[in-house]
FIBAFI-168561 format. One record per residue: residue number from 1; residue in one letter; z, x, y of N, C-alpha, C in turn. Coordinates in nm, 2 decimals, padded with zeros to 4 digits. Layout:
<sites>
<num NUM, residu A, n_w Z, n_u X, n_v Y, ca_w Z, ca_u X, ca_v Y, c_w Z, c_u X, c_v Y> $
...
</sites>
This chain:
<sites>
<num 1, residu M, n_w -00.77, n_u 00.36, n_v 01.48, ca_w -00.78, ca_u 00.30, ca_v 01.35, c_w -00.93, c_u 00.25, c_v 01.33> $
<num 2, residu T, n_w -00.97, n_u 00.28, n_v 01.21, ca_w -01.11, ca_u 00.24, ca_v 01.17, c_w -01.11, c_u 00.09, c_v 01.13> $
<num 3, residu R, n_w -01.19, n_u 00.01, n_v 01.19, ca_w -01.20, ca_u -00.13, ca_v 01.16, c_w -01.34, c_u -00.16, c_v 01.11> $
<num 4, residu G, n_w -01.34, n_u -00.24, n_v 01.00, ca_w -01.46, ca_u -00.30, ca_v 00.95, c_w -01.55, c_u -00.20, c_v 00.87> $
<num 5, residu K, n_w -01.51, n_u -00.08, n_v 00.85, ca_w -01.60, ca_u 00.02, ca_v 00.78, c_w -01.56, c_u 00.04, c_v 00.64> $
<num 6, residu T, n_w -01.44, n_u 00.01, n_v 00.60, ca_w -01.40, ca_u 00.05, ca_v 00.46, c_w -01.40, c_u -00.08, c_v 00.38> $
<num 7, residu K, n_w -01.43, n_u -00.06, n_v 00.25, ca_w -01.45, ca_u -00.17, ca_v 00.16, c_w -01.32, c_u -00.20, c_v 00.08> $
<num 8, residu T, n_w -01.23, n_u -00.10, n_v 00.06, ca_w -01.11, ca_u -00.12, ca_v -00.01, c_w -00.99, c_u -00.08, c_v 00.07> $
<num 9, residu F, n_w -00.87, n_u -00.13, n_v 00.03, ca_w -00.75, ca_u -00.09, ca_v 00.10, c_w -00.72, c_u 00.06, c_v 00.09> $
<num 10, residu K, n_w -00.75, n_u 00.11, n_v -00.03, ca_w -00.74, ca_u 00.25, ca_v -00.06, c_w -00.83, c_u 00.33, c_v 00.03> $
<num 11, residu D, n_w -00.95, n_u 00.29, n_v 00.05, ca_w -01.04, ca_u 00.36, ca_v 00.14, c_w -00.99, c_u 00.35, c_v 00.29> $
<num 12, residu W, n_w -00.94, n_u 00.24, n_v 00.32, ca_w -00.88, ca_u 00.22, ca_v 00.46, c_w -00.77, c_u 00.32, c_v 00.48> $
<num 13, residu L, n_w -00.68, n_u 00.34, n_v 00.38, ca_w -00.57, ca_u 00.43, ca_v 00.39, c_w -00.63, c_u 00.58, c_v 00.40> $
<num 14, residu R, n_w -00.72, n_u 00.61, n_v 00.31, ca_w -00.78, ca_u 00.74, ca_v 00.31, c_w -00.85, c_u 00.78, c_v 00.45> $
<num 15, residu T, n_w -00.91, n_u 00.68, n_v 00.51, ca_w -00.98, ca_u 00.70, ca_v 00.63, c_w -00.88, c_u 00.71, c_v 00.75> $
<num 16, residu N, n_w -00.77, n_u 00.64, n_v 00.75, ca_w -00.68, ca_u 00.63, ca_v 00.86, c_w -00.56, c_u 00.72, c_v 00.86> $
<num 17, residu F, n_w -00.53, n_u 00.78, n_v 00.75, ca_w -00.41, ca_u 00.86, ca_v 00.74, c_w -00.44, c_u 01.00, c_v 00.68> $
<num 18, residu D, n_w -00.38, n_u 01.10, n_v 00.73, ca_w -00.40, ca_u 01.23, ca_v 00.67, c_w -00.29, c_u 01.25, c_v 00.56> $
<num 19, residu K, n_w -00.30, n_u 01.37, n_v 00.50, ca_w -00.21, ca_u 01.39, ca_v 00.39, c_w -00.06, c_u 01.39, c_v 00.42> $
<num 20, residu T, n_w -00.03, n_u 01.43, n_v 00.54, ca_w 00.11, ca_u 01.43, ca_v 00.58, c_w 00.16, c_u 01.28, c_v 00.60> $
<num 21, residu D, n_w 00.07, n_u 01.20, n_v 00.66, ca_w 00.10, ca_u 01.06, ca_v 00.67, c_w 00.12, c_u 00.99, c_v 00.54> $
<num 22, residu L, n_w 00.03, n_u 01.02, n_v 00.44, ca_w 00.04, ca_u 00.97, ca_v 00.31, c_w 00.17, c_u 01.01, c_v 00.24> $
<num 23, residu Y, n_w 00.21, n_u 01.13, n_v 00.26, ca_w 00.33, ca_u 01.18, ca_v 00.20, c_w 00.45, c_u 01.10, c_v 00.26> $
<num 24, residu Y, n_w 00.46, n_u 01.08, n_v 00.39, ca_w 00.56, ca_u 01.00, ca_v 00.45, c_w 00.56, c_u 00.86, c_v 00.41> $
<num 25, residu L, n_w 00.44, n_u 00.81, n_v 00.39, ca_w 00.42, ca_u 00.67, ca_v 00.34, c_w 00.48, c_u 00.65, c_v 00.20> $
<num 26, residu C, n_w 00.46, n_u 00.75, n_v 00.12, ca_w 00.52, ca_u 00.75, ca_v -00.02, c_w 00.67, c_u 00.76, c_v -00.01> $
<num 27, residu T, n_w 00.72, n_u 00.85, n_v 00.07, ca_w 00.86, ca_u 00.89, ca_v 00.06, c_w 00.95, c_u 00.80, c_v 00.15> $
<num 28, residu R, n_w 00.90, n_u 00.75, n_v 00.26, ca_w 00.98, ca_u 00.66, ca_v 00.35, c_w 00.94, c_u 00.52, c_v 00.35> $
<num 29, residu G, n_w 00.82, n_u 00.49, n_v 00.29, ca_w 00.78, ca_u 00.35, ca_v 00.28, c_w 00.71, c_u 00.30, c_v 00.41> $
<num 30, residu A, n_w 00.62, n_u 00.21, n_v 00.39, ca_w 00.53, ca_u 00.16, ca_v 00.51, c_w 00.62, c_u 00.09, c_v 00.61> $
<num 31, residu Q, n_w 00.73, n_u 00.04, n_v 00.57, ca_w 00.81, ca_u -00.04, ca_v 00.67, c_w 00.87, c_u 00.05, c_v 00.78> $
<num 32, residu S, n_w 00.86, n_u 00.18, n_v 00.76, ca_w 00.92, ca_u 00.28, ca_v 00.86, c_w 00.83, c_u 00.29, c_v 00.98> $
<num 33, residu G, n_w 00.71, n_u 00.23, n_v 00.98, ca_w 00.63, ca_u 00.22, ca_v 01.09, c_w 00.51, c_u 00.31, c_v 01.09> $
<num 34, residu F, n_w 00.39, n_u 00.26, n_v 01.06, ca_w 00.27, ca_u 00.34, ca_v 01.06, c_w 00.16, c_u 00.26, c_v 01.14> $
<num 35, residu T, n_w 00.09, n_u 00.33, n_v 01.22, ca_w -00.01, ca_u 00.27, ca_v 01.31, c_w -00.11, c_u 00.19, c_v 01.22> $
<num 36, residu G, n_w -00.13, n_u 00.07, n_v 01.26, ca_w -00.22, ca_u -00.02, ca_v 01.18, c_w -00.14, c_u -00.11, c_v 01.08> $
<num 37, residu M, n_w -00.01, n_u -00.07, n_v 01.06, ca_w 00.07, ca_u -00.15, ca_v 00.96, c_w 00.21, c_u -00.18, c_v 01.02> $
<num 38, residu A, n_w 00.22, n_u -00.16, n_v 01.15, ca_w 00.36, ca_u -00.17, ca_v 01.20, c_w 00.40, c_u -00.31, c_v 01.24> $
<num 39, residu T, n_w 00.31, n_u -00.40, n_v 01.27, ca_w 00.35, ca_u -00.53, ca_v 01.31, c_w 00.31, c_u -00.64, c_v 01.20> $
<num 40, residu T, n_w 00.37, n_u -00.75, n_v 01.21, ca_w 00.33, ca_u -00.86, ca_v 01.12, c_w 00.18, c_u -00.90, c_v 01.14> $
<num 41, residu E, n_w 00.14, n_u -00.90, n_v 01.27, ca_w 00.00, ca_u -00.92, ca_v 01.29, c_w -00.09, c_u -00.82, c_v 01.22> $
<num 42, residu D, n_w -00.06, n_u -00.69, n_v 01.23, ca_w -00.14, ca_u -00.59, ca_v 01.16, c_w -00.14, c_u -00.61, c_v 01.01> $
<num 43, residu T, n_w -00.02, n_u -00.63, n_v 00.95, ca_w -00.02, ca_u -00.64, ca_v 00.81, c_w -00.09, c_u -00.77, c_v 00.76> $
<num 44, residu N, n_w -00.07, n_u -00.88, n_v 00.83, ca_w -00.14, ca_u -01.00, ca_v 00.79, c_w -00.29, c_u -00.99, c_v 00.80> $
<num 45, residu K, n_w -00.34, n_u -00.92, n_v 00.90, ca_w -00.49, ca_u -00.90, ca_v 00.91, c_w -00.53, c_u -00.81, c_v 00.79> $
<num 46, residu L, n_w -00.46, n_u -00.71, n_v 00.76, ca_w -00.49, ca_u -00.62, ca_v 00.64, c_w -00.49, c_u -00.70, c_v 00.51> $
<num 47, residu Y, n_w -00.38, n_u -00.78, n_v 00.50, ca_w -00.38, ca_u -00.87, ca_v 00.37, c_w -00.50, c_u -00.96, c_v 00.37> $
<num 48, residu D, n_w -00.53, n_u -01.03, n_v 00.47, ca_w -00.64, ca_u -01.12, ca_v 00.47, c_w -00.77, c_u -01.05, c_v 00.44> $
<num 49, residu R, n_w -00.79, n_u -00.93, n_v 00.49, ca_w -00.91, ca_u -00.85, ca_v 00.47, c_w -00.92, c_u -00.80, c_v 00.32> $
<num 50, residu F, n_w -00.80, n_u -00.75, n_v 00.27, ca_w -00.80, ca_u -00.67, ca_v 00.14, c_w -00.72, c_u -00.74, c_v 00.03> $
<num 51, residu H, n_w -00.70, n_u -00.87, n_v 00.05, ca_w -00.61, ca_u -00.94, ca_v -00.05, c_w -00.65, c_u -00.92, c_v -00.19> $
<num 52, residu N, n_w -00.78, n_u -00.93, n_v -00.22, ca_w -00.83, ca_u -00.91, ca_v -00.36, c_w -00.79, c_u -00.77, c_v -00.41> $
<num 53, residu D, n_w -00.82, n_u -00.67, n_v -00.33, ca_w -00.79, ca_u -00.54, ca_v -00.37, c_w -00.63, c_u -00.52, c_v -00.39> $
<num 54, residu I, n_w -00.56, n_u -00.58, n_v -00.30, ca_w -00.41, ca_u -00.56, ca_v -00.31, c_w -00.36, c_u -00.62, c_v -00.44> $
<num 55, residu W, n_w -00.41, n_u -00.74, n_v -00.47, ca_w -00.37, ca_u -00.80, ca_v -00.60, c_w -00.41, c_u -00.72, c_v -00.72> $
<num 56, residu E, n_w -00.53, n_u -00.67, n_v -00.72, ca_w -00.58, ca_u -00.59, ca_v -00.83, c_w -00.50, c_u -00.46, c_v -00.84> $
<num 57, residu T, n_w -00.46, n_u -00.40, n_v -00.73, ca_w -00.37, ca_u -00.28, ca_v -00.73, c_w -00.24, c_u -00.32, c_v -00.79> $
<num 58, residu M, n_w -00.18, n_u -00.43, n_v -00.75, ca_w -00.05, ca_u -00.47, ca_v -00.81, c_w -00.06, c_u -00.49, c_v -00.96> $
<num 59, residu A, n_w -00.17, n_u -00.56, n_v -01.00, ca_w -00.19, ca_u -00.58, ca_v -01.15, c_w -00.20, c_u -00.45, c_v -01.22> $
<num 60, residu R, n_w -00.27, n_u -00.35, n_v -01.16, ca_w -00.29, ca_u -00.22, ca_v -01.22, c_w -00.15, c_u -00.15, c_v -01.23> $
<num 61, residu E, n_w -00.07, n_u -00.16, n_v -01.13, ca_w 00.06, ca_u -00.10, ca_v -01.12, c_w 00.15, c_u -00.16, c_v -01.23> $
<num 62, residu V, n_w 00.14, n_u -00.29, n_v -01.26, ca_w 00.22, ca_u -00.35, ca_v -01.36, c_w 00.18, c_u -00.29, c_v -01.50> $
<num 63, residu Q, n_w 00.05, n_u -00.27, n_v -01.52, ca_w 00.01, ca_u -00.21, ca_v -01.65, c_w 00.06, c_u -00.07, c_v -01.66> $
<num 64, residu T, n_w 00.07, n_u 00.00, n_v -01.55, ca_w 00.11, ca_u 00.14, ca_v -01.55, c_w 00.26, c_u 00.16, c_v -01.58> $
<num 65, residu C, n_w 00.34, n_u 00.08, n_v -01.52, ca_w 00.49, ca_u 00.11, ca_v -01.52, c_w 00.58, c_u -00.01, c_v -01.55> $
<num 66, residu S, n_w 00.53, n_u -00.11, n_v -01.61, ca_w 00.63, ca_u -00.22, ca_v -01.64, c_w 00.59, c_u -00.30, c_v -01.76> $
<num 67, residu S, n_w 00.69, n_u -00.35, n_v -01.83, ca_w 00.66, ca_u -00.44, ca_v -01.94, c_w 00.67, c_u -00.58, c_v -01.90> $
<num 68, residu R, n_w 00.70, n_u -00.61, n_v -01.78, ca_w 00.71, ca_u -00.74, ca_v -01.72, c_w 00.58, c_u -00.80, c_v -01.69> $
<num 69, residu N, n_w 00.57, n_u -00.93, n_v -01.67, ca_w 00.44, ca_u -00.99, ca_v -01.62, c_w 00.43, c_u -00.97, c_v -01.47> $
<num 70, residu L, n_w 00.32, n_u -00.99, n_v -01.42, ca_w 00.28, ca_u -00.97, ca_v -01.28, c_w 00.38, c_u -01.03, c_v -01.18> $
<num 71, residu M, n_w 00.41, n_u -01.16, n_v -01.20, ca_w 00.50, ca_u -01.23, ca_v -01.11, c_w 00.64, c_u -01.18, c_v -01.11> $
<num 72, residu Q, n_w 00.69, n_u -01.15, n_v -01.23, ca_w 00.83, ca_u -01.09, ca_v -01.24, c_w 00.83, c_u -00.96, c_v -01.17> $
<num 73, residu Y, n_w 00.73, n_u -00.88, n_v -01.19, ca_w 00.73, ca_u -00.74, ca_v -01.13, c_w 00.72, c_u -00.75, c_v -00.98> $
<num 74, residu M, n_w 00.63, n_u -00.84, n_v -00.93, ca_w 00.62, ca_u -00.86, ca_v -00.79, c_w 00.76, c_u -00.91, c_v -00.73> $
<num 75, residu A, n_w 00.82, n_u -01.00, n_v -00.80, ca_w 00.95, ca_u -01.04, ca_v -00.75, c_w 01.05, c_u -00.92, c_v -00.73> $
<num 76, residu D, n_w 01.05, n_u -00.84, n_v -00.83, ca_w 01.14, ca_u -00.72, ca_v -00.83, c_w 01.10, c_u -00.63, c_v -00.72> $
<num 77, residu C, n_w 00.97, n_u -00.60, n_v -00.70, ca_w 00.92, ca_u -00.50, ca_v -00.60, c_w 00.94, c_u -00.56, c_v -00.46> $
<num 78, residu L, n_w 00.92, n_u -00.68, n_v -00.44, ca_w 00.91, ca_u -00.74, ca_v -00.31, c_w 01.05, c_u -00.79, c_v -00.26> $
<num 79, residu D, n_w 01.14, n_u -00.79, n_v -00.35, ca_w 01.28, ca_u -00.84, ca_v -00.31, c_w 01.34, c_u -00.76, c_v -00.20> $
<num 80, residu V, n_w 01.32, n_u -00.63, n_v -00.20, ca_w 01.37, ca_u -00.55, ca_v -00.09, c_w 01.32, c_u -00.58, c_v 00.05> $
<num 81, residu F, n_w 01.21, n_u -00.65, n_v 00.06, ca_w 01.15, ca_u -00.68, ca_v 00.19, c_w 01.20, c_u -00.81, c_v 00.25> $
<num 82, residu G, n_w 01.28, n_u -00.88, n_v 00.17, ca_w 01.33, ca_u -01.01, ca_v 00.23, c_w 01.23, c_u -01.11, c_v 00.26> $
<num 83, residu V, n_w 01.14, n_u -01.13, n_v 00.16, ca_w 01.03, ca_u -01.23, ca_v 00.18, c_w 01.09, c_u -01.37, c_v 00.19> $
<num 84, residu D, n_w 01.05, n_u -01.44, n_v 00.30, ca_w 01.10, ca_u -01.58, ca_v 00.31, c_w 00.99, c_u -01.67, c_v 00.37> $
<num 85, residu D, n_w 00.87, n_u -01.63, n_v 00.39, ca_w 00.76, ca_u -01.71, ca_v 00.43, c_w 00.63, c_u -01.64, c_v 00.40> $
<num 86, residu E, n_w 00.52, n_u -01.71, n_v 00.43, ca_w 00.39, ca_u -01.65, ca_v 00.40, c_w 00.36, c_u -01.52, c_v 00.47> $
<num 87, residu E, n_w 00.40, n_u -01.51, n_v 00.60, ca_w 00.37, ca_u -01.39, ca_v 00.67, c_w 00.45, c_u -01.27, c_v 00.62> $
<num 88, residu S, n_w 00.58, n_u -01.30, n_v 00.58, ca_w 00.66, ca_u -01.18, ca_v 00.53, c_w 00.61, c_u -01.15, c_v 00.39> $
<num 89, residu F, n_w 00.56, n_u -01.24, n_v 00.31, ca_w 00.50, ca_u -01.21, ca_v 00.18, c_w 00.38, c_u -01.12, c_v 00.20> $
<num 90, residu K, n_w 00.29, n_u -01.15, n_v 00.29, ca_w 00.17, ca_u -01.07, ca_v 00.32, c_w 00.21, c_u -00.93, c_v 00.36> $
<num 91, residu T, n_w 00.31, n_u -00.92, n_v 00.45, ca_w 00.36, ca_u -00.79, ca_v 00.50, c_w 00.41, c_u -00.71, c_v 00.38> $
<num 92, residu A, n_w 00.50, n_u -00.77, n_v 00.30, ca_w 00.56, ca_u -00.70, ca_v 00.19, c_w 00.45, c_u -00.65, c_v 00.09> $
<num 93, residu M, n_w 00.35, n_u -00.74, n_v 00.06, ca_w 00.24, ca_u -00.70, ca_v -00.03, c_w 00.16, c_u -00.58, c_v 00.03> $
<num 94, residu V, n_w 00.13, n_u -00.58, n_v 00.16, ca_w 00.06, ca_u -00.47, ca_v 00.22, c_w 00.15, c_u -00.34, c_v 00.22> $
<num 95, residu W, n_w 00.27, n_u -00.35, n_v 00.26, ca_w 00.36, ca_u -00.23, ca_v 00.26, c_w 00.38, c_u -00.17, c_v 00.12> $
<num 96, residu H, n_w 00.41, n_u -00.26, n_v 00.02, ca_w 00.43, ca_u -00.21, ca_v -00.11, c_w 00.30, c_u -00.14, c_v -00.17> $
<num 97, residu T, n_w 00.19, n_u -00.21, n_v -00.15, ca_w 00.06, ca_u -00.16, ca_v -00.20, c_w 00.02, c_u -00.03, c_v -00.13> $
<num 98, residu A, n_w 00.05, n_u -00.03, n_v 00.00, ca_w 00.02, ca_u 00.10, ca_v 00.07, c_w 00.09, c_u 00.22, c_v 00.02> $
<num 99, residu Q, n_w 00.22, n_u 00.19, n_v -00.01, ca_w 00.30, ca_u 00.30, ca_v -00.07, c_w 00.25, c_u 00.35, c_v -00.20> $
<num 100, residu W, n_w 00.21, n_u 00.25, n_v -00.29, ca_w 00.16, ca_u 00.29, ca_v -00.42, c_w 00.03, c_u 00.36, c_v -00.41> $
<num 101, residu L, n_w -00.06, n_u 00.31, n_v -00.32, ca_w -00.19, ca_u 00.37, ca_v -00.31, c_w -00.18, c_u 00.51, c_v -00.24> $
<num 102, residu A, n_w -00.09, n_u 00.53, n_v -00.15, ca_w -00.07, ca_u 00.66, ca_v -00.09, c_w -00.03, c_u 00.76, c_v -00.20> $
<num 103, residu W, n_w 00.06, n_u 00.72, n_v -00.29, ca_w 00.10, ca_u 00.80, ca_v -00.40, c_w -00.03, c_u 00.84, c_v -00.49> $
<num 104, residu E, n_w -00.11, n_u 00.74, n_v -00.52, ca_w -00.23, ca_u 00.76, ca_v -00.59, c_w -00.33, c_u 00.86, c_v -00.52> $
<num 105, residu L, n_w -00.34, n_u 00.84, n_v -00.39, ca_w -00.43, ca_u 00.93, ca_v -00.32, c_w -00.38, c_u 01.08, c_v -00.32> $
<num 106, residu L, n_w -00.25, n_u 01.09, n_v -00.30, ca_w -00.20, ca_u 01.23, ca_v -00.31, c_w -00.21, c_u 01.29, c_v -00.45> $
<num 107, residu N, n_w -00.20, n_u 01.21, n_v -00.55, ca_w -00.21, ca_u 01.26, ca_v -00.69, c_w -00.36, c_u 01.30, c_v -00.72> $
<num 108, residu E, n_w -00.45, n_u 01.21, n_v -00.66, ca_w -00.59, ca_u 01.24, ca_v -00.68, c_w -00.63, c_u 01.38, c_v -00.62> $
<num 109, residu E, n_w -00.58, n_u 01.40, n_v -00.50, ca_w -00.60, ca_u 01.53, ca_v -00.43, c_w -00.55, c_u 01.64, c_v -00.51> $
<num 110, residu E, n_w -00.43, n_u 01.63, n_v -00.56, ca_w -00.36, ca_u 01.73, ca_v -00.64, c_w -00.44, c_u 01.76, c_v -00.76> $
<num 111, residu E, n_w -00.49, n_u 01.66, n_v -00.83, ca_w -00.57, ca_u 01.68, ca_v -00.95, c_w -00.71, c_u 01.74, c_v -00.92> $
<num 112, residu D, n_w -00.76, n_u 01.72, n_v -00.80, ca_w -00.88, ca_u 01.78, ca_v -00.76, c_w -00.87, c_u 01.92, c_v -00.71> $
<num 113, residu G, n_w -00.74, n_u 01.97, n_v -00.71, ca_w -00.71, ca_u 02.11, ca_v -00.67, c_w -00.69, c_u 02.12, c_v -00.52> $
<num 114, residu G, n_w -00.66, n_u 02.01, n_v -00.45, ca_w -00.64, ca_u 02.02, ca_v -00.31, c_w -00.51, c_u 02.09, c_v -00.28> $
<num 115, residu D, n_w -00.50, n_u 02.13, n_v -00.15, ca_w -00.38, ca_u 02.19, ca_v -00.11, c_w -00.26, c_u 02.10, c_v -00.13> $
<num 116, residu Q, n_w -00.15, n_u 02.15, n_v -00.19, ca_w -00.04, ca_u 02.07, ca_v -00.23, c_w 00.07, c_u 02.08, c_v -00.12> $
<num 117, residu D, n_w 00.06, n_u 02.16, n_v -00.02, ca_w 00.16, ca_u 02.17, ca_v 00.08, c_w 00.15, c_u 02.06, c_v 00.18> $
<num 118, residu V, n_w 00.26, n_u 02.00, n_v 00.21, ca_w 00.26, ca_u 01.89, ca_v 00.31, c_w 00.33, c_u 01.94, c_v 00.44> $
</sites>
């Protein structure tokens, strides 16, 4: 895992996961276990490092696909993760945002004419 070299969470994902990993991240979700995001310790470190980027991504996601406000949308999205404290909130935010950003990265590659086979 690359540490300390990327400025955004999206760049961190781009640097640490190949196209197949990103596909599985989109289709199976981050909670299925990915290196660097598998433990509460991992996800809390990522959240603490990229929290501004994670919140900006969530706000952009709301504008893209919801008529609800940010907090209502977050409640809907994060409910599946069983958030019950600060650590589980950070984990849910990282996992949800990772899944969304993986989808964005795969679509960017497709738009750029990258190989679409996974």
